[in-house]
N, CA, C and O atoms as a GROMACS GRO file, in nm:
protein
  656
    1MET      N    1  21.366  18.565   2.354
    1MET     CA    2  21.314  18.429   2.387
    1MET      C    3  21.176  18.475   2.371
    1MET      O    4  21.127  18.588   2.357
    2ILE      N    5  21.114  18.326   2.378
    2ILE     CA    6  20.975  18.260   2.337
    2ILE      C    7  20.976  18.173   2.430
    2ILE      O    8  21.072  18.099   2.455
    3ILE      N    9  20.823  18.178   2.512
    3ILE     CA   10  20.771  18.084   2.532
    3ILE      C   11  20.662  18.068   2.444
    3ILE      O   12  20.589  18.143   2.380
    4LEU      N   13  20.676  17.907   2.467
    4LEU     CA   14  20.599  17.834   2.375
    4LEU      C   15  20.477  17.694   2.436
    4LEU      O   16  20.474  17.575   2.466
    5VAL      N   17  20.387  17.823   2.426
    5VAL     CA   18  20.255  17.720   2.473
    5VAL      C   19  20.240  17.588   2.342
    5VAL      O   20  20.148  17.600   2.262
    6LYS      N   21  20.326  17.480   2.331
    6LYS     CA   22  20.266  17.396   2.249
    6LYS      C   23  20.207  17.419   2.174
    6LYS      O   24  20.215  17.502   2.083
    7ASN      N   25  20.071  17.278   2.226
    7ASN     CA   26  19.973  17.278   2.289
    7ASN      C   27  19.841  17.293   2.356
    7ASN      O   28  19.798  17.408   2.354
    8LYS      N   29  19.787  17.228   2.399
    8LYS     CA   30  19.654  17.299   2.527
    8LYS      C   31  19.710  17.191   2.672
    8LYS      O   32  19.626  17.136   2.742
    9GLN      N   33  19.797  17.183   2.686
    9GLN     CA   34  19.883  17.139   2.757
    9GLN      C   35  20.036  17.092   2.800
    9GLN      O   36  20.082  17.002   2.872
   10THR      N   37  20.095  17.214   2.708
   10THR     CA   38  20.267  17.202   2.720
   10THR      C   39  20.306  17.312   2.742
   10THR      O   40  20.242  17.370   2.654
   11LEU      N   41  20.369  17.400   2.796
   11LEU     CA   42  20.461  17.480   2.827
   11LEU      C   43  20.556  17.523   2.819
   11LEU      O   44  20.609  17.546   2.928
   12ARG      N   45  20.647  17.566   2.674
   12ARG     CA   46  20.776  17.534   2.729
   12ARG      C   47  20.868  17.686   2.711
   12ARG      O   48  20.824  17.778   2.642
   13VAL      N   49  20.959  17.690   2.763
   13VAL     CA   50  21.084  17.773   2.753
   13VAL      C   51  21.244  17.734   2.780
   13VAL      O   52  21.295  17.693   2.884
   14ASP      N   53  21.309  17.764   2.648
   14ASP     CA   54  21.442  17.704   2.654
   14ASP      C   55  21.388  17.548   2.707
   14ASP      O   56  21.268  17.533   2.682
   15ASP      N   57  21.449  17.439   2.771
   15ASP     CA   58  21.457  17.354   2.808
   15ASP      C   59  21.343  17.291   2.865
   15ASP      O   60  21.298  17.176   2.857
   16PHE      N   61  21.300  17.412   2.936
   16PHE     CA   62  21.184  17.315   3.073
   16PHE      C   63  21.076  17.344   3.005
   16PHE      O   64  21.056  17.453   2.952
   17VAL      N   65  21.012  17.264   3.003
   17VAL     CA   66  20.869  17.206   2.977
   17VAL      C   67  20.763  17.208   3.123
   17VAL      O   68  20.789  17.165   3.236
   18PHE      N   69  20.660  17.263   3.080
   18PHE     CA   70  20.556  17.250   3.197
   18PHE      C   71  20.410  17.250   3.168
   18PHE      O   72  20.340  17.297   3.079
   19LYS      N   73  20.388  17.168   3.298
   19LYS     CA   74  20.218  17.185   3.223
   19LYS      C   75  20.158  17.234   3.258
   19LYS      O   76  20.145  17.275   3.374
   20CYS      N   77  20.040  17.260   3.088
   20CYS     CA   78  19.958  17.398   3.151
   20CYS      C   79  19.824  17.351   3.077
   20CYS      O   80  19.816  17.252   3.004
   21SER      N   81  19.701  17.459   3.119
   21SER     CA   82  19.602  17.488   3.074
   21SER      C   83  19.569  17.539   2.973
   21SER      O   84  19.666  17.530   2.898
   22VAL      N   85  19.443  17.616   2.896
   22VAL     CA   86  19.449  17.662   2.797
   22VAL      C   87  19.253  17.697   2.814
   22VAL      O   88  19.173  17.626   2.874
   23GLY      N   89  19.225  17.815   2.745
   23GLY     CA   90  19.052  17.771   2.764
   23GLY      C   91  18.986  17.648   2.711
   23GLY      O   92  19.008  17.554   2.634
   24ARG      N   93  18.891  17.696   2.793
   24ARG     CA   94  18.768  17.541   2.772
   24ARG      C   95  18.729  17.541   2.654
   24ARG      O   96  18.766  17.444   2.587
   25ASN      N   97  18.677  17.606   2.613
   25ASN     CA   98  18.670  17.596   2.395
   25ASN      C   99  18.795  17.586   2.357
   25ASN      O  100  18.761  17.596   2.239
   26GLY      N  101  18.932  17.573   2.349
   26GLY     CA  102  19.111  17.521   2.297
   26GLY      C  103  19.121  17.602   2.294
   26GLY      O  104  19.097  17.642   2.408
   27ARG      N  105  19.160  17.729   2.195
   27ARG     CA  106  19.290  17.772   2.167
   27ARG      C  107  19.227  17.854   1.950
   27ARG      O  108  19.204  17.774   1.859
   28THR      N  109  19.218  17.983   1.932
   28THR     CA  110  19.166  18.023   1.835
   28THR      C  111  19.202  18.131   1.765
   28THR      O  112  19.229  18.220   1.846
   29ASN      N  113  19.218  18.176   1.635
   29ASN     CA  114  19.261  18.273   1.592
   29ASN      C  115  19.154  18.320   1.557
   29ASN      O  116  19.151  18.341   1.436
   30TYR      N  117  19.072  18.345   1.606
   30TYR     CA  118  18.905  18.487   1.622
   30TYR      C  119  18.864  18.457   1.731
   30TYR      O  120  18.764  18.393   1.763
   31LYS      N  121  18.971  18.522   1.814
   31LYS     CA  122  18.884  18.541   1.974
   31LYS      C  123  18.770  18.616   1.997
   31LYS      O  124  18.766  18.718   1.928
   32THR      N  125  18.693  18.604   2.058
   32THR     CA  126  18.572  18.706   2.107
   32THR      C  127  18.532  18.673   2.206
   32THR      O  128  18.500  18.558   2.237
   33GLU      N  129  18.527  18.800   2.294
   33GLU     CA  130  18.469  18.794   2.448
   33GLU      C  131  18.394  18.750   2.526
   33GLU      O  132  18.296  18.806   2.576
   34GLY      N  133  18.446  18.614   2.549
   34GLY     CA  134  18.339  18.578   2.665
   34GLY      C  135  18.362  18.441   2.604
   34GLY      O  136  18.314  18.353   2.676
   35ASP      N  137  18.418  18.395   2.497
   35ASP     CA  138  18.458  18.260   2.488
   35ASP      C  139  18.506  18.108   2.485
   35ASP      O  140  18.505  17.993   2.442
   36LYS      N  141  18.538  18.188   2.553
   36LYS     CA  142  18.648  18.133   2.664
   36LYS      C  143  18.784  17.985   2.570
   36LYS      O  144  18.827  17.870   2.580
   37LYS      N  145  18.791  18.092   2.502
   37LYS     CA  146  18.900  18.010   2.358
   37LYS      C  147  19.031  18.121   2.372
   37LYS      O  148  19.005  18.240   2.387
   38THR      N  149  19.134  18.086   2.367
   38THR     CA  150  19.310  18.094   2.463
   38THR      C  151  19.307  18.110   2.249
   38THR      O  152  19.262  18.028   2.168
   39PRO      N  153  19.398  18.298   2.211
   39PRO     CA  154  19.382  18.391   2.158
   39PRO      C  155  19.564  18.333   2.056
   39PRO      O  156  19.679  18.376   2.069
   40ARG      N  157  19.512  18.237   1.972
   40ARG     CA  158  19.689  18.230   1.891
   40ARG      C  159  19.748  18.334   1.851
   40ARG      O  160  19.696  18.445   1.843
   41GLY      N  161  19.843  18.310   1.827
   41GLY     CA  162  19.954  18.390   1.787
   41GLY      C  163  20.130  18.440   1.884
   41GLY      O  164  20.185  18.359   1.959
   42ILE      N  165  20.155  18.500   1.872
   42ILE     CA  166  20.283  18.586   1.923
   42ILE      C  167  20.226  18.722   1.984
   42ILE      O  168  20.191  18.817   1.915
   43PHE      N  169  20.223  18.718   2.078
   43PHE     CA  170  20.225  18.832   2.212
   43PHE      C  171  20.335  18.839   2.298
   43PHE      O  172  20.389  18.735   2.335
   44SER      N  173  20.381  18.965   2.340
   44SER     CA  174  20.472  19.049   2.476
   44SER      C  175  20.406  19.014   2.538
   44SER      O  176  20.298  18.959   2.518
   45ILE      N  177  20.460  19.038   2.633
   45ILE     CA  178  20.397  19.005   2.784
   45ILE      C  179  20.410  19.100   2.893
   45ILE      O  180  20.522  19.149   2.888
   46GLY      N  181  20.350  19.140   2.975
   46GLY     CA  182  20.374  19.236   3.067
   46GLY      C  183  20.440  19.184   3.204
   46GLY      O  184  20.502  19.081   3.230
   47ASN      N  185  20.385  19.343   3.318
   47ASN     CA  186  20.430  19.312   3.409
   47ASN      C  187  20.391  19.134   3.458
   47ASN      O  188  20.335  19.044   3.395
   48LEU      N  189  20.454  19.140   3.602
   48LEU     CA  190  20.449  19.076   3.687
   48LEU      C  191  20.375  19.101   3.808
   48LEU      O  192  20.429  19.139   3.912
   49PHE      N  193  20.191  19.069   3.787
   49PHE     CA  194  20.180  19.146   3.925
   49PHE      C  195  20.213  18.998   4.012
   49PHE      O  196  20.258  18.888   3.982
   50PHE      N  197  20.160  19.066   4.143
   50PHE     CA  198  20.163  18.996   4.252
   50PHE      C  199  20.088  19.012   4.396
   50PHE      O  200  20.062  19.126   4.434
   51ARG      N  201  20.061  18.925   4.456
   51ARG     CA  202  19.974  18.940   4.589
   51ARG      C  203  20.088  18.962   4.688
   51ARG      O  204  20.188  18.890   4.688
   52SER      N  205  20.068  19.086   4.790
   52SER     CA  206  20.256  19.044   4.827
   52SER      C  207  20.163  19.035   4.984
   52SER      O  208  20.251  19.038   5.070
   53ASP      N  209  20.067  19.028   5.033
   53ASP     CA  210  20.030  18.962   5.117
   53ASP      C  211  20.010  18.835   5.144
   53ASP      O  212  19.976  18.771   5.244
   54ARG      N  213  20.049  18.804   4.996
   54ARG     CA  214  20.083  18.641   5.041
   54ARG      C  215  20.211  18.590   5.001
   54ARG      O  216  20.257  18.486   5.048
   55LEU      N  217  20.272  18.663   4.912
   55LEU     CA  218  20.434  18.637   4.853
   55LEU      C  219  20.495  18.732   4.891
   55LEU      O  220  20.437  18.838   4.915
   56ILE      N  221  20.656  18.713   4.911
   56ILE     CA  222  20.715  18.792   4.921
   56ILE      C  223  20.718  18.797   4.748
   56ILE      O  224  20.668  18.733   4.656
   57LYS      N  225  20.822  18.932   4.770
   57LYS     CA  226  20.793  18.947   4.551
   57LYS      C  227  20.919  18.855   4.548
   57LYS      O  228  21.012  18.830   4.625
   58PRO      N  229  20.870  18.808   4.400
   58PRO     CA  230  20.941  18.725   4.347
   58PRO      C  231  21.060  18.739   4.338
   58PRO      O  232  21.099  18.840   4.399
   59SER      N  233  21.155  18.672   4.278
   59SER     CA  234  21.317  18.682   4.219
   59SER      C  235  21.260  18.696   4.050
   59SER      O  236  21.175  18.618   4.005
   60THR      N  237  21.317  18.797   3.976
   60THR     CA  238  21.224  18.753   3.864
   60THR      C  239  21.332  18.956   3.757
   60THR      O  240  21.365  19.067   3.801
   61LYS      N  241  21.338  18.901   3.644
   61LYS     CA  242  21.416  19.032   3.659
   61LYS      C  243  21.308  19.131   3.518
   61LYS      O  244  21.325  19.224   3.440
   62LEU      N  245  21.182  19.022   3.562
   62LEU     CA  246  21.022  19.184   3.481
   62LEU      C  247  20.991  19.226   3.602
   62LEU      O  248  21.000  19.165   3.709
   63LYS      N  249  20.942  19.366   3.572
   63LYS     CA  250  20.920  19.448   3.677
   63LYS      C  251  20.770  19.395   3.762
   63LYS      O  252  20.663  19.360   3.712
   64THR      N  253  20.810  19.406   3.911
   64THR     CA  254  20.700  19.388   3.904
   64THR      C  255  20.575  19.482   3.989
   64THR      O  256  20.582  19.604   4.000
   65VAL      N  257  20.503  19.429   4.024
   65VAL     CA  258  20.362  19.526   4.059
   65VAL      C  259  20.243  19.427   4.204
   65VAL      O  260  20.198  19.312   4.209
   66ALA      N  261  20.240  19.481   4.245
   66ALA     CA  262  20.205  19.442   4.405
   66ALA      C  263  20.058  19.450   4.395
   66ALA      O  264  20.036  19.568   4.423
   67ILE      N  265  19.940  19.390   4.371
   67ILE     CA  266  19.786  19.343   4.328
   67ILE      C  267  19.737  19.449   4.462
   67ILE      O  268  19.744  19.424   4.583
   68LYS      N  269  19.694  19.553   4.405
   68LYS     CA  270  19.580  19.623   4.535
   68LYS      C  271  19.421  19.578   4.533
   68LYS      O  272  19.372  19.528   4.432
   69LYS      N  273  19.354  19.597   4.639
   69LYS     CA  274  19.269  19.554   4.649
   69LYS      C  275  19.163  19.627   4.546
   69LYS      O  276  19.043  19.601   4.551
   70HIS      N  277  19.197  19.684   4.490
   70HIS     CA  278  19.111  19.796   4.463
   70HIS      C  279  19.160  19.734   4.264
   70HIS      O  280  19.126  19.805   4.168
   71ASP      N  281  19.206  19.655   4.252
   71ASP     CA  282  19.286  19.639   4.160
   71ASP      C  283  19.174  19.541   4.011
   71ASP      O  284  19.111  19.441   4.043
   72GLY      N  285  19.172  19.568   3.932
   72GLY     CA  286  19.019  19.535   3.856
   72GLY      C  287  19.168  19.560   3.640
   72GLY      O  288  19.251  19.638   3.593
   73TRP      N  289  19.104  19.438   3.610
   73TRP     CA  290  19.129  19.422   3.466
   73TRP      C  291  19.003  19.466   3.364
   73TRP      O  292  18.929  19.369   3.380
   74CYS      N  293  18.957  19.525   3.301
   74CYS     CA  294  18.822  19.554   3.189
   74CYS      C  295  18.756  19.483   3.136
   74CYS      O  296  18.787  19.516   3.022
   75ASP      N  297  18.664  19.385   3.119
   75ASP     CA  298  18.603  19.351   3.016
   75ASP      C  299  18.464  19.391   2.961
   75ASP      O  300  18.383  19.302   2.935
   76ASP      N  301  18.438  19.498   2.946
   76ASP     CA  302  18.335  19.595   2.945
   76ASP      C  303  18.324  19.674   2.842
   76ASP      O  304  18.381  19.777   2.804
   77LEU      N  305  18.225  19.596   2.797
   77LEU     CA  306  18.268  19.642   2.630
   77LEU      C  307  18.205  19.726   2.619
   77LEU      O  308  18.171  19.721   2.500
   78ASN      N  309  18.122  19.878   2.700
   78ASN     CA  310  18.065  19.967   2.686
   78ASN      C  311  18.195  20.075   2.792
   78ASN      O  312  18.172  20.165   2.873
   79PHE      N  313  18.325  20.017   2.745
   79PHE     CA  314  18.338  20.149   2.783
   79PHE      C  315  18.538  20.104   2.720
   79PHE      O  316  18.640  20.049   2.762
   80PRO      N  317  18.480  20.183   2.590
   80PRO     CA  318  18.589  20.185   2.491
   80PRO      C  319  18.762  20.193   2.538
   80PRO      O  320  18.855  20.120   2.503
   81LYS      N  321  18.761  20.320   2.637
   81LYS     CA  322  18.848  20.356   2.662
   81LYS      C  323  18.975  20.320   2.787
   81LYS      O  324  19.082  20.371   2.822
   82LYS      N  325  18.880  20.188   2.831
   82LYS     CA  326  18.971  20.061   2.938
   82LYS      C  327  18.961  19.944   2.942
   82LYS      O  328  19.010  19.851   3.007
   83TYR      N  329  18.880  19.961   2.853
   83TYR     CA  330  18.860  19.779   2.775
   83TYR      C  331  18.979  19.758   2.778
   83TYR      O  332  19.056  19.845   2.738
   84ASN      N  333  19.025  19.639   2.827
   84ASN     CA  334  19.168  19.545   2.816
   84ASN      C  335  19.269  19.626   2.908
   84ASN      O  336  19.382  19.670   2.887
   85LYS      N  337  19.211  19.630   2.984
   85LYS     CA  338  19.326  19.773   3.104
   85LYS      C  339  19.272  19.728   3.276
   85LYS      O  340  19.166  19.704   3.334
   86LEU      N  341  19.435  19.737   3.313
   86LEU     CA  342  19.412  19.782   3.493
   86LEU      C  343  19.339  19.947   3.482
   86LEU      O  344  19.357  20.060   3.437
   87ILE      N  345  19.233  19.847   3.571
   87ILE     CA  346  19.184  19.973   3.656
   87ILE      C  347  19.126  20.006   3.752
   87ILE      O  348  19.161  19.919   3.831
   88ARG      N  349  19.036  20.095   3.823
   88ARG     CA  350  19.076  20.099   3.955
   88ARG      C  351  18.948  20.055   3.955
   88ARG      O  352  18.877  20.115   3.874
   89ILE      N  353  18.866  19.927   4.052
   89ILE     CA  354  18.762  19.870   4.034
   89ILE      C  355  18.620  19.944   4.052
   89ILE      O  356  18.570  19.987   4.157
   90ASN      N  357  18.572  19.948   3.932
   90ASN     CA  358  18.446  20.061   4.007
   90ASN      C  359  18.344  19.999   3.986
   90ASN      O  360  18.357  19.937   3.880
   91ASN      N  361  18.233  19.979   4.040
   91ASN     CA  362  18.098  19.887   4.031
   91ASN      C  363  18.034  19.919   3.874
   91ASN      O  364  18.023  19.809   3.821
   92LYS      N  365  17.993  20.013   3.790
   92LYS     CA  366  17.980  20.060   3.663
   92LYS      C  367  18.051  20.007   3.603
   92LYS      O  368  18.002  20.018   3.491
   93ILE      N  369  18.188  19.922   3.587
   93ILE     CA  370  18.232  19.886   3.522
   93ILE      C  371  18.262  19.782   3.540
   93ILE      O  372  18.305  19.759   3.653
   94LYS      N  373  18.254  19.635   3.416
   94LYS     CA  374  18.258  19.542   3.392
   94LYS      C  375  18.414  19.479   3.431
   94LYS      O  376  18.510  19.490   3.355
   95HIS      N  377  18.419  19.418   3.552
   95HIS     CA  378  18.594  19.410   3.548
   95HIS      C  379  18.636  19.240   3.579
   95HIS      O  380  18.550  19.157   3.608
   96GLU      N  381  18.774  19.210   3.569
   96GLU     CA  382  18.790  19.116   3.637
   96GLU      C  383  18.886  19.134   3.753
   96GLU      O  384  18.973  19.221   3.756
   97LYS      N  385  18.858  19.026   3.870
   97LYS     CA  386  18.887  19.158   3.966
   97LYS      C  387  19.025  19.041   3.928
   97LYS      O  388  19.040  18.930   3.876
   98LEU      N  389  19.130  19.182   4.015
   98LEU     CA  390  19.290  19.076   4.056
   98LEU      C  391  19.304  19.062   4.178
   98LEU      O  392  19.386  18.972   4.198
   99TYR      N  393  19.243  19.130   4.328
   99TYR     CA  394  19.230  19.035   4.450
   99TYR      C  395  19.144  19.006   4.453
   99TYR      O  396  19.036  19.063   4.437
  100ARG      N  397  19.190  18.845   4.489
  100ARG     CA  398  19.108  18.738   4.496
  100ARG      C  399  19.089  18.658   4.613
  100ARG      O  400  19.187  18.623   4.679
  101LYS      N  401  18.990  18.630   4.641
  101LYS     CA  402  19.017  18.534   4.697
  101LYS      C  403  19.085  18.375   4.732
  101LYS      O  404  19.141  18.332   4.832
  102ASP      N  405  19.053  18.319   4.613
  102ASP     CA  406  19.107  18.195   4.552
  102ASP      C  407  19.304  18.254   4.577
  102ASP      O  408  19.373  18.336   4.637
  103HIS      N  409  19.309  18.147   4.488
  103HIS     CA  410  19.501  18.167   4.448
  103HIS      C  411  19.566  18.209   4.310
  103HIS      O  412  19.686  18.227   4.288
  104LYS      N  413  19.438  18.221   4.204
  104LYS     CA  414  19.498  18.223   4.065
  104LYS      C  415  19.534  18.361   4.049
  104LYS      O  416  19.561  18.411   3.940
  105TYR      N  417  19.534  18.406   4.130
  105TYR     CA  418  19.642  18.566   4.064
  105TYR      C  419  19.671  18.590   4.122
  105TYR      O  420  19.687  18.711   4.110
  106ASP      N  421  19.732  18.525   4.292
  106ASP     CA  422  19.870  18.558   4.367
  106ASP      C  423  19.961  18.566   4.247
  106ASP      O  424  20.014  18.676   4.261
  107LEU      N  425  20.000  18.522   4.158
  107LEU     CA  426  20.080  18.593   4.049
  107LEU      C  427  20.049  18.572   3.926
  107LEU      O  428  20.024  18.453   3.904
  108LEU      N  429  20.040  18.649   3.826
  108LEU     CA  430  19.980  18.680   3.750
  108LEU      C  431  20.094  18.746   3.602
  108LEU      O  432  20.188  18.822   3.626
  109ILE      N  433  20.063  18.705   3.473
  109ILE     CA  434  20.156  18.817   3.418
  109ILE      C  435  20.022  18.853   3.293
  109ILE      O  436  19.934  18.776   3.255
  110PRO      N  437  20.042  18.970   3.259
  110PRO     CA  438  19.917  19.017   3.156
  110PRO      C  439  19.988  18.992   2.994
  110PRO      O  440  20.095  19.048   2.968
  111ILE      N  441  19.910  18.891   2.880
  111ILE     CA  442  19.946  18.853   2.751
  111ILE      C  443  19.892  18.932   2.692
  111ILE      O  444  19.771  18.940   2.672
  112LYS      N  445  19.977  19.004   2.657
  112LYS     CA  446  19.920  19.149   2.523
  112LYS      C  447  19.879  19.129   2.446
  112LYS      O  448  19.912  19.195   2.348
  113TYR      N  449  19.813  19.062   2.437
  113TYR     CA  450  19.692  19.041   2.324
  113TYR      C  451  19.608  19.150   2.299
  113TYR      O  452  19.611  19.234   2.388
  114ASN      N  453  19.543  19.170   2.216
  114ASN     CA  454  19.495  19.316   2.178
  114ASN      C  455  19.495  19.448   2.316
  114ASN      O  456  19.413  19.510   2.384
  115PHE      N  457  19.585  19.441   2.306
  115PHE     CA  458  19.680  19.518   2.424
  115PHE      C  459  19.652  19.659   2.378
  115PHE      O  460  19.563  19.726   2.429
  116ILE      N  461  19.732  19.704   2.279
  116ILE     CA  462  19.743  19.840   2.209
  116ILE      C  463  19.592  19.860   2.114
  116ILE      O  464  19.523  19.782   2.049
  117LYS      N  465  19.581  20.005   2.146
  117LYS     CA  466  19.478  20.052   2.044
  117LYS      C  467  19.352  19.920   2.053
  117LYS      O  468  19.298  19.881   1.949
  118PRO      N  469  19.321  19.867   2.170
  118PRO     CA  470  19.239  19.716   2.181
  118PRO      C  471  19.096  19.769   2.090
  118PRO      O  472  19.057  19.884   2.066
  119LYS      N  473  19.029  19.619   2.046
  119LYS     CA  474  18.903  19.634   1.993
  119LYS      C  475  18.821  19.623   2.064
  119LYS      O  476  18.832  19.516   2.122
  120ILE      N  477  18.678  19.716   2.116
  120ILE     CA  478  18.610  19.601   2.122
  120ILE      C  479  18.518  19.480   2.141
  120ILE      O  480  18.406  19.498   2.092
  121ASN      N  481  18.532  19.392   2.186
  121ASN     CA  482  18.465  19.294   2.155
  121ASN      C  483  18.580  19.133   2.168
  121ASN      O  484  18.555  19.021   2.214
  122LYS      N  485  18.724  19.199   2.094
  122LYS     CA  486  18.777  19.095   2.008
  122LYS      C  487  18.873  19.000   2.180
  122LYS      O  488  18.946  18.901   2.173
  123GLY      N  489  18.840  19.064   2.292
  123GLY     CA  490  18.922  19.003   2.372
  123GLY      C  491  18.976  19.004   2.471
  123GLY      O  492  19.092  18.972   2.447
  124SER      N  493  18.956  19.035   2.641
  124SER     CA  494  19.024  19.089   2.716
  124SER      C  495  19.062  19.022   2.798
  124SER      O  496  19.010  18.912   2.782
  125CYS      N  497  19.137  19.021   2.898
  125CYS     CA  498  19.195  18.922   3.031
  125CYS      C  499  19.312  18.837   3.069
  125CYS      O  500  19.363  18.775   3.162
  126ILE      N  501  19.325  18.876   2.926
  126ILE     CA  502  19.460  18.740   2.818
  126ILE      C  503  19.546  18.709   2.985
  126ILE      O  504  19.607  18.806   3.030
  127PHE      N  505  19.548  18.606   3.050
  127PHE     CA  506  19.723  18.590   3.150
  127PHE      C  507  19.742  18.474   3.142
  127PHE      O  508  19.685  18.368   3.118
  128LEU      N  509  19.870  18.534   3.177
  128LEU     CA  510  19.951  18.380   3.276
  128LEU      C  511  19.922  18.395   3.383
  128LEU      O  512  19.974  18.489   3.444
  129HIS      N  513  19.818  18.297   3.457
  129HIS     CA  514  19.854  18.253   3.571
  129HIS      C  515  19.860  18.119   3.621
  129HIS      O  516  19.879  18.023   3.546
  130LEU      N  517  19.832  18.101   3.832
  130LEU     CA  518  19.804  18.008   3.873
  130LEU      C  519  19.698  17.911   3.859
  130LEU      O  520  19.590  17.956   3.823
  131THR      N  521  19.707  17.785   3.880
  131THR     CA  522  19.681  17.681   3.870
  131THR      C  523  19.645  17.597   3.961
  131THR      O  524  19.759  17.608   4.008
  132ASN      N  525  19.580  17.499   4.053
  132ASN     CA  526  19.631  17.394   4.117
  132ASN      C  527  19.578  17.220   4.081
  132ASN      O  528  19.605  17.123   4.151
  133ASN      N  529  19.506  17.221   3.970
  133ASN     CA  530  19.444  17.177   3.888
  133ASN      C  531  19.433  17.113   3.757
  133ASN      O  532  19.376  17.013   3.714
  134TYR      N  533  19.538  17.244   3.690
  134TYR     CA  534  19.484  17.222   3.510
  134TYR      C  535  19.356  17.203   3.500
  134TYR      O  536  19.326  17.117   3.417
  135LYS      N  537  19.252  17.263   3.567
  135LYS     CA  538  19.057  17.334   3.467
  135LYS      C  539  19.094  17.390   3.362
  135LYS      O  540  19.181  17.477   3.362
  136ALA      N  541  19.048  17.358   3.279
  136ALA     CA  542  19.010  17.508   3.122
  136ALA      C  543  19.034  17.598   3.202
  136ALA      O  544  19.020  17.567   3.321
  137THR      N  545  19.083  17.756   3.166
  137THR     CA  546  19.009  17.830   3.196
  137THR      C  547  18.933  17.902   3.124
  137THR      O  548  18.866  17.831   3.050
  138ALA      N  549  18.907  18.042   3.106
  138ALA     CA  550  18.790  18.134   3.046
  138ALA      C  551  18.872  18.182   2.986
  138ALA      O  552  18.853  18.302   2.968
  139GLY      N  553  19.079  18.089   2.884
  139GLY     CA  554  19.100  18.216   2.833
  139GLY      C  555  19.235  18.226   2.860
  139GLY      O  556  19.314  18.273   2.779
  140CYS      N  557  19.256  18.198   2.936
  140CYS     CA  558  19.434  18.219   2.993
  140CYS      C  559  19.506  18.081   2.986
  140CYS      O  560  19.449  17.976   2.954
  141ILE      N  561  19.661  18.096   3.025
  141ILE     CA  562  19.697  17.962   3.021
  141ILE      C  563  19.746  17.980   3.196
  141ILE      O  564  19.773  18.084   3.256
  142ALA      N  565  19.745  17.854   3.240
  142ALA     CA  566  19.797  17.852   3.385
  142ALA      C  567  19.872  17.748   3.408
  142ALA      O  568  19.860  17.633   3.366
  143ILE      N  569  19.945  17.790   3.471
  143ILE     CA  570  20.053  17.687   3.541
  143ILE      C  571  20.066  17.694   3.721
  143ILE      O  572  20.031  17.786   3.796
  144LYS      N  573  20.134  17.547   3.758
  144LYS     CA  574  20.146  17.525   3.867
  144LYS      C  575  20.240  17.648   3.952
  144LYS      O  576  20.344  17.684   3.898
  145LYS      N  577  20.193  17.721   4.109
  145LYS     CA  578  20.271  17.768   4.152
  145LYS      C  579  20.436  17.780   4.111
  145LYS      O  580  20.502  17.868   4.054
  146LYS      N  581  20.479  17.610   4.186
  146LYS     CA  582  20.642  17.598   4.140
  146LYS      C  583  20.716  17.663   4.002
  146LYS      O  584  20.811  17.736   3.971
  147ASP      N  585  20.617  17.592   3.948
  147ASP     CA  586  20.647  17.636   3.731
  147ASP      C  587  20.612  17.785   3.734
  147ASP      O  588  20.717  17.841   3.701
  148PHE      N  589  20.553  17.846   3.749
  148PHE     CA  590  20.560  17.967   3.771
  148PHE      C  591  20.663  18.026   3.817
  148PHE      O  592  20.726  18.084   3.729
  149LEU      N  593  20.715  18.037   3.943
  149LEU     CA  594  20.837  18.056   4.043
  149LEU      C  595  20.951  18.018   3.917
  149LEU      O  596  21.028  18.113   3.897
  150ILE      N  597  20.975  17.904   3.832
  150ILE     CA  598  21.074  17.896   3.762
  150ILE      C  599  21.089  17.936   3.673
  150ILE      O  600  21.209  17.930   3.646
  151LEU      N  601  21.002  18.005   3.558
  151LEU     CA  602  20.970  18.037   3.421
  151LEU      C  603  20.984  18.163   3.489
  151LEU      O  604  21.071  18.226   3.429
  152ILE      N  605  20.932  18.240   3.600
  152ILE     CA  606  20.993  18.396   3.630
  152ILE      C  607  21.146  18.452   3.631
  152ILE      O  608  21.205  18.559   3.638
  153LYS      N  609  21.169  18.330   3.622
  153LYS     CA  610  21.340  18.357   3.659
  153LYS      C  611  21.430  18.310   3.567
  153LYS      O  612  21.547  18.284   3.595
  154LEU      N  613  21.360  18.293   3.409
  154LEU     CA  614  21.414  18.278   3.322
  154LEU      C  615  21.371  18.382   3.227
  154LEU      O  616  21.457  18.437   3.158
  155ILE      N  617  21.248  18.414   3.215
  155ILE     CA  618  21.224  18.501   3.153
  155ILE      C  619  21.268  18.653   3.145
  155ILE      O  620  21.278  18.698   3.260
  156LYS      N  621  21.292  18.736   3.061
  156LYS     CA  622  21.353  18.842   3.053
  156LYS      C  623  21.236  18.946   2.973
  156LYS      O  624  21.205  18.910   2.859
  157PRO      N  625  21.167  19.080   3.030
  157PRO     CA  626  21.064  19.145   3.001
  157PRO      C  627  21.050  19.174   2.845
  157PRO      O  628  20.938  19.221   2.823
  158ASN      N  629  21.138  19.159   2.712
  158ASN     CA  630  21.104  19.131   2.603
  158ASN      C  631  21.120  19.023   2.546
  158ASN      O  632  21.163  18.992   2.435
  159ALA      N  633  21.054  18.923   2.701
  159ALA     CA  634  20.995  18.759   2.609
  159ALA      C  635  20.881  18.762   2.527
  159ALA      O  636  20.791  18.828   2.581
  160LYS      N  637  20.846  18.708   2.400
  160LYS     CA  638  20.713  18.681   2.364
  160LYS      C  639  20.626  18.550   2.403
  160LYS      O  640  20.681  18.444   2.429
  161ILE      N  641  20.583  18.556   2.404
  161ILE     CA  642  20.437  18.419   2.423
  161ILE      C  643  20.391  18.369   2.307
  161ILE      O  644  20.290  18.423   2.261
  162GLN      N  645  20.453  18.257   2.232
  162GLN     CA  646  20.433  18.228   2.201
  162GLN      C  647  20.288  18.119   2.133
  162GLN      O  648  20.338  18.014   2.093
  163ILE      N  649  20.119  18.119   2.109
  163ILE     CA  650  20.069  18.007   2.125
  163ILE      C  651  19.982  17.927   2.028
  163ILE      O  652  19.879  17.982   1.990
  164ASN      N  653  20.006  17.820   1.987
  164ASN     CA  654  19.991  17.705   1.889
  164ASN      C  655  19.863  17.723   1.897
  164ASN      O  656  19.786  17.652   1.832
   0.00000   0.00000   0.00000
């Protein structure tokens, strides 16, 4: 099963077409940390992370993980062993906080870009997450909550995401 990001505003799964947003500076074949671009390619997806204090466990075939207050995703170039991985928040390590005040990460799926043996500065924290206004992202793909809930019912753990 392929989740297809056709262009900067269209995500398709089977016969379902959803509006989406991508990185502020578009898509790229040459992603670097902080460039605000969404990487092009075909990637596996990770588990579904969700805020259990805000949502009931969603209906999906994906493995689900409740986000905890201390969860972060490392984007620190000085920590190669932790780079682009889920971490316990540590003030010494730069990270993307998953337990946020806004609702962007109430539901998120890591896109396995630069995931196995991550290369420093090649980009991290690329997620499929929520939006309420379709504003451009820092490199992620964002869709509305109602569409996300449909998407996670359709996809299977072995699904791939193709970003054109």
